[in-house]
C-alpha positions in Angstrom: 0.0 0.0 0.0 2.8 2.4 0.9 4.5 1.8 -2.4 1.2 2.5 -4.3 0.7 5.7 -2.3 4.3 6.8 -3.1 3.9 6.2 -6.8 0.5 7.8 -7.2 0.1 10.3 -4.4 3.8 11.0 -3.8 3.7 14.5 -2.3 1.2 13.6 0.4 2.5 10.0 0.9 6.0 10.7 2.1 5.2 9.4 5.6 4.2 5.7 5.0 7.0 3.2 5.8 9.2 2.1 3.0 9.7 -1.5 4.0 7.6 -4.4 5.4 7.8 -5.3 9.0 8.6 -8.8 10.2 6.0 -10.7 12.2 8.1 -10.1 15.3 8.1 -6.3 14.7 4.3 -6.4 14.1 3.8 -8.2 17.4 5.9 -5.8 19.3 4.2 -2.8 17.7 0.8 -4.2 18.4 1.5 -3.8 22.1 1.0 -0.1 21.7 -0.8 0.2 18.4 -4.3 -1.3 18.5 -4.6 -1.1 14.6 -1.9 -3.8 14.4 -3.5 -6.3 16.7 -5.4 -8.1 13.9 -2.3 -8.3 11.8 -0.3 -9.7 14.8 -3.0 -12.4 15.4 -2.6 -13.7 11.8 1.1 -14.5 12.7 2.4 -13.9 9.2 -0.4 -15.9 7.5 -2.1 -14.3 4.5 -5.9 -14.8 4.8 -7.6 -16.2 1.8 -10.6 -14.1 0.8 -12.9 -15.2 -2.0 -15.4 -13.0 -3.8 -16.6 -15.6 -6.3 -20.1 -15.8 -4.8 -20.6 -12.0 -5.0 -19.3 -12.2 -8.6 -21.6 -15.1 -9.7 -24.7 -14.3 -7.8 -24.7 -10.5 -7.8 -22.6 -9.9 -10.9 -20.4 -7.7 -8.8 -17.0 -6.7 -10.1 -14.4 -5.3 -7.6 -12.5 -2.1 -8.4 -8.9 -2.4 -9.2 -6.7 -2.4 -6.0 -4.5 0.5 -7.1 -7.5 2.6 -8.0 -9.1 1.8 -4.7 -6.0 2.8 -2.6 -5.5 6.0 -4.7 -9.2 6.9 -4.5 -9.2 6.4 -0.7 -6.1 8.6 -0.3 -7.6 11.3 -2.5 -10.9 11.2 -0.5 -8.9 11.8 2.7 -6.4 14.3 1.3 -8.9 16.2 -0.9 -10.8 17.9 1.9 -7.5 18.9 3.7 -7.4 15.9 6.0 -4.1 14.0 6.3 -2.8 10.5 6.6 -2.1 9.2 10.2 1.1 10.6 11.5 1.1 13.4 8.9 0.0 16.1 11.3 
């Protein structure tokens, strides 16, 4: 996500970390950062998420991941809000 933000929203995305954390680092950070507790509980496993039923039953098509991340950043930055830690 941080890489996508740097590539597409570079001026406003200078703050996100430039590298991935190890599971040990995530566990340690989760002690004081509640947003990381779910990630720590996964213990490095990547959850499998399937949208096949939504596609077949509802005819739903997900938006591209890059478009979604950029649109979310734009919606936060557009009205003058800022990314966490960005002041």
